[in-house]
ZAGURO-405137 format. One record per residue (C-alpha): residue number from 1; x, y, z; residue in one letter. Coordinates in steps of 0.25 Angstrom, whole numbers, plus 5000, padded with zeros to 4 digits. Layout:
ZAGURO-405137
+-----+------+------+------+----+
!   i !   xx !   yy !   zz ! aa !
+-----+------+------+------+----+
! NUM !    X !    Y !    Z !  A !
...
+-----+------+------+------+----+
END
This chain:
ZAGURO-405137
+-----+------+------+------+----+
!   i !   xx !   yy !   zz ! aa !
+-----+------+------+------+----+
!   1 ! 5121 ! 5167 ! 4977 !  V !
!   2 ! 5134 ! 5159 ! 4977 !  G !
!   3 ! 5145 ! 5164 ! 4968 !  V !
!   4 ! 5157 ! 5157 ! 4963 !  S !
!   5 ! 5169 ! 5160 ! 4954 !  M !
!   6 ! 5169 ! 5153 ! 4941 !  G !
!   7 ! 5184 ! 5154 ! 4938 !  I !
!   8 ! 5190 ! 5152 ! 4952 !  R !
!   9 ! 5178 ! 5146 ! 4959 !  G !
!  10 ! 5178 ! 5131 ! 4962 !  T !
!  11 ! 5168 ! 5121 ! 4956 !  D !
!  12 ! 5161 ! 5119 ! 4969 !  V !
!  13 ! 5159 ! 5134 ! 4971 !  A !
!  14 ! 5154 ! 5135 ! 4956 !  K !
!  15 ! 5144 ! 5124 ! 4957 !  Q !
!  16 ! 5138 ! 5129 ! 4970 !  T !
!  17 ! 5137 ! 5144 ! 4967 !  S !
!  18 ! 5125 ! 5151 ! 4961 !  D !
!  19 ! 5133 ! 5159 ! 4952 !  M !
!  20 ! 5147 ! 5156 ! 4945 !  V !
!  21 ! 5155 ! 5169 ! 4942 !  L !
!  22 ! 5162 ! 5164 ! 4929 !  L !
!  23 ! 5172 ! 5177 ! 4928 !  D !
!  24 ! 5175 ! 5177 ! 4944 !  D !
!  25 ! 5170 ! 5191 ! 4944 !  N !
!  26 ! 5159 ! 5196 ! 4954 !  F !
!  27 ! 5154 ! 5207 ! 4945 !  A !
!  28 ! 5148 ! 5195 ! 4936 !  T !
!  29 ! 5137 ! 5194 ! 4947 !  I !
!  30 ! 5133 ! 5209 ! 4946 !  V !
!  31 ! 5132 ! 5206 ! 4931 !  D !
!  32 ! 5124 ! 5193 ! 4933 !  A !
!  33 ! 5114 ! 5200 ! 4942 !  V !
!  34 ! 5112 ! 5211 ! 4932 !  R !
!  35 ! 5110 ! 5201 ! 4920 !  N !
!  36 ! 5100 ! 5193 ! 4929 !  G !
!  37 ! 5092 ! 5205 ! 4932 !  R !
!  38 ! 5091 ! 5210 ! 4917 !  T !
!  39 ! 5087 ! 5196 ! 4913 !  I !
!  40 ! 5077 ! 5195 ! 4924 !  F !
!  41 ! 5072 ! 5209 ! 4920 !  D !
!  42 ! 5071 ! 5205 ! 4905 !  N !
!  43 ! 5063 ! 5192 ! 4908 !  I !
!  44 ! 5054 ! 5200 ! 4916 !  R !
!  45 ! 5052 ! 5211 ! 4906 !  N !
!  46 ! 5050 ! 5200 ! 4896 !  F !
!  47 ! 5039 ! 5192 ! 4903 !  V !
!  48 ! 5032 ! 5206 ! 4907 !  R !
!  49 ! 5032 ! 5210 ! 4892 !  Y !
!  50 ! 5026 ! 5197 ! 4888 !  L !
!  51 ! 5016 ! 5195 ! 4898 !  L !
!  52 ! 5011 ! 5209 ! 4896 !  T !
!  53 ! 5010 ! 5209 ! 4881 !  T !
!  54 ! 5003 ! 5195 ! 4882 !  N !
!  55 ! 4994 ! 5198 ! 4893 !  F !
!  56 ! 4984 ! 5204 ! 4884 !  A !
!  57 ! 4985 ! 5192 ! 4874 !  E !
!  58 ! 4983 ! 5182 ! 4886 !  V !
!  59 ! 4970 ! 5190 ! 4891 !  F !
!  60 ! 4964 ! 5192 ! 4878 !  V !
!  61 ! 4965 ! 5177 ! 4874 !  V !
!  62 ! 4962 ! 5172 ! 4887 !  F !
!  63 ! 4949 ! 5179 ! 4889 !  F !
!  64 ! 4945 ! 5177 ! 4875 !  A !
!  65 ! 4947 ! 5163 ! 4876 !  S !
!  66 ! 4938 ! 5163 ! 4888 !  L !
!  67 ! 4927 ! 5169 ! 4880 !  L !
!  68 ! 4929 ! 5159 ! 4869 !  G !
!  69 ! 4936 ! 5169 ! 4859 !  Y !
!  70 ! 4949 ! 5168 ! 4852 !  L !
!  71 ! 4954 ! 5182 ! 4851 !  P !
!  72 ! 4967 ! 5179 ! 4844 !  I !
!  73 ! 4973 ! 5166 ! 4837 !  M !
!  74 ! 4984 ! 5160 ! 4843 !  P !
!  75 ! 4993 ! 5163 ! 4830 !  V !
!  76 ! 4990 ! 5178 ! 4832 !  Q !
!  77 ! 4993 ! 5177 ! 4846 !  L !
!  78 ! 5006 ! 5171 ! 4843 !  L !
!  79 ! 5009 ! 5182 ! 4833 !  W !
!  80 ! 5005 ! 5193 ! 4842 !  I !
!  81 ! 5015 ! 5187 ! 4853 !  N !
!  82 ! 5026 ! 5185 ! 4842 !  F !
!  83 ! 5025 ! 5200 ! 4837 !  L !
!  84 ! 5023 ! 5207 ! 4852 !  T !
!  85 ! 5031 ! 5199 ! 4861 !  D !
!  86 ! 5043 ! 5193 ! 4854 !  G !
!  87 ! 5053 ! 5205 ! 4851 !  L !
!  88 ! 5049 ! 5214 ! 4863 !  P !
!  89 ! 5050 ! 5202 ! 4873 !  A !
!  90 ! 5063 ! 5199 ! 4868 !  L !
!  91 ! 5068 ! 5214 ! 4869 !  A !
!  92 ! 5064 ! 5214 ! 4883 !  L !
!  93 ! 5072 ! 5201 ! 4886 !  G !
!  94 ! 5085 ! 5207 ! 4882 !  V !
!  95 ! 5084 ! 5221 ! 4889 !  D !
!  96 ! 5097 ! 5227 ! 4895 !  P !
!  97 ! 5099 ! 5229 ! 4910 !  T !
!  98 ! 5092 ! 5240 ! 4915 !  R !
!  99 ! 5098 ! 5251 ! 4924 !  K !
! 100 ! 5096 ! 5248 ! 4939 !  G !
! 101 ! 5096 ! 5233 ! 4937 !  T !
! 102 ! 5107 ! 5231 ! 4947 !  M !
! 103 ! 5101 ! 5241 ! 4957 !  Q !
! 104 ! 5087 ! 5234 ! 4960 !  R !
! 105 ! 5086 ! 5225 ! 4971 !  K !
! 106 ! 5086 ! 5210 ! 4967 !  P !
! 107 ! 5073 ! 5204 ! 4965 !  R !
! 108 ! 5067 ! 5194 ! 4974 !  K !
! 109 ! 5071 ! 5179 ! 4971 !  K !
! 110 ! 5056 ! 5175 ! 4970 !  A !
! 111 ! 5053 ! 5187 ! 4960 !  E !
! 112 ! 5049 ! 5181 ! 4947 !  G !
! 113 ! 5048 ! 5187 ! 4933 !  I !
! 114 ! 5034 ! 5191 ! 4936 !  M !
! 115 ! 5030 ! 5198 ! 4948 !  N !
! 116 ! 5016 ! 5204 ! 4953 !  R !
! 117 ! 5020 ! 5218 ! 4947 !  K !
! 118 ! 5024 ! 5211 ! 4934 !  S !
! 119 ! 5010 ! 5205 ! 4934 !  I !
! 120 ! 5003 ! 5218 ! 4935 !  Y !
! 121 ! 5012 ! 5225 ! 4925 !  W !
! 122 ! 5008 ! 5214 ! 4915 !  I !
! 123 ! 4994 ! 5215 ! 4918 !  M !
! 124 ! 4994 ! 5230 ! 4918 !  A !
! 125 ! 5002 ! 5232 ! 4905 !  I !
! 126 ! 4995 ! 5220 ! 4898 !  G !
! 127 ! 4981 ! 5224 ! 4900 !  S !
! 128 ! 4979 ! 5235 ! 4891 !  P !
! 129 ! 4983 ! 5226 ! 4880 !  Y !
! 130 ! 4971 ! 5217 ! 4882 !  T !
+-----+------+------+------+----+
END
């Protein structure tokens, strides 16, 4: 990762670097890593929650439609999602930084928000709701 100074750095260095320290303080890198990990964790929790709570809805609507039934009206589904997904999901999106965030190893570059463990977790927690 290329880092350049924002105040004392040259324009060429700023343009070619990956990160520009606006305050010329290397401690800013630690804060940036902490904030990045917190944001990534919050997005992961947000997606896990939404997929887990909606797993049952998708399962029921999909298999009922295969059988030719309409188990729930679209307006009802939207209302259920509005009530159950909105505020709790927003709360997960603004969680503070957890203890130990900076002590854990960096995640792999190819690791996305969803991994195999997350998919199993969503299916295991979401299945009882069906």
